[in-house]
Each structure stands twice: as structure tokens, then as C-alpha cells.
C-alpha angles and dihedrals in degrees: 000000000000090000092052092049090049092050092050092048093046090052091053091048094050094045088053095180128251093306091072112071113205124223137153133248129181123229130177112243095036146006108276124203120197121215106178103300094344125092128189124209132185122213122197096209110010122199135180112223121203091211121203116186120231112257135290082038112076105194119140113188139159109231131187122211144135113281091241087068095058098096089064090072089072094045107043135058116239094259094056093041097057089043090066113105092224096057120079136180115246107248116253097188131090099225131195111226116251120241131039115034090219093071098044093087092051106045136043135183111230141164121284100245091101089067095059112125105173141054118264116278134191109271093213098249093091092243111053135066133200143193130206117250127213113238109261113257092246089051098238143078119225116233123209135178100241126194106262090220089079091061108029096084097055110112139166113277093205093244100078093274137087137247138185117258109181089194092058127087111187091171106054114182093008117119100178140015132204106250128183127219137182129218115250125190110221124226112238091252091057098050114116091014130097115260101191 
């Protein structure tokens, strides 16, 4: 029953009504479809990378990409890495879905960590780690242009994790980043409450 409800809600979300004009956009690493300000991207072998920038840089970000892109972590500096169209930030918002108000209390757009299905493994650059992600039930990740201010203060804590340093700016000159989200069906007890 839960799967049927999710499928019905997903169909309503994707159709979006007449207010959401459909278009198309190309992206390396997957076929991207644009619906108003939303894009969707399919990744053949999605992974979540816990990225740590090479010193003297101090950025600590969660990035989503296809596994075939992983070798680029050892080759490219952080600025060039995040400029690639096939590398995305992992969304940190808990977003309401656009469209019909009747669906907003049943679905949310959240980051991808809940899809992880493996232990952390070395990413090959000597600093970062990654986990494999299950493909979302709907088959796609949703891409938004997030305000960079939500990400620019995330730095390496020196112990393999990250921390917030409001004095830091690891994204100088960048106003927005491409972040991916997945749809999550809320249980009735969660509706109307924050889930992140």
C-alpha cells in the first residue's frame, strides 16, 4: 500500500501541472531533464564522497557523482572538481516539493545519505572516503541550485570529519551550487514536522 501511495504521489509531483513548463538540458554523467527550476539526473553507479581538500585547502564537502568519476578526485583541485557538470553537492536542506499543496505534507526532498548501502572506502586521493548509494526508487536524483552560503563554511575538523567555521569561505566567488536531493515519503507521524 505504501508503494502504491508513493507511486501516486510521485506521478503527481512529476506531472507538476501546467504551471511547470518542461524543457531539456544536457549534463555529463547522466541525462538531465529540466522541469521549471528543477532538474533530474540519472547516475548509473551513484556514490557519496566525503571529500577532504588537499592542504593548504580546508574544504570538507559531501559530493555525489557516478563511480566512474571518482579518479578525478586525485587529479583535480577542489575548484575544478566542483565546476564539473557531473559532480554535485549532497543537498543539506529539507525541502518541500513544489507543486500541488495536497502533496506537500506527504513528500520531502532530502539529501542522499539515507541511500548509502556500503561501508566507507578510501576514495583514492589519500584524504577522502566514499560509500555506494542505492538508486532512488523513482530512478532519479533531483537537482536544485542551492545558495552557496549553506556550504561555504564546512571545513575539515582534522579528525576525518567536518565542522562549521563561520570565518571560512571554501567557495569564494561562488553564489550557488548544484545540489542533489531524493524524494522521501513521510510516515503519518512525521508529517508537518522537520525530518532532518
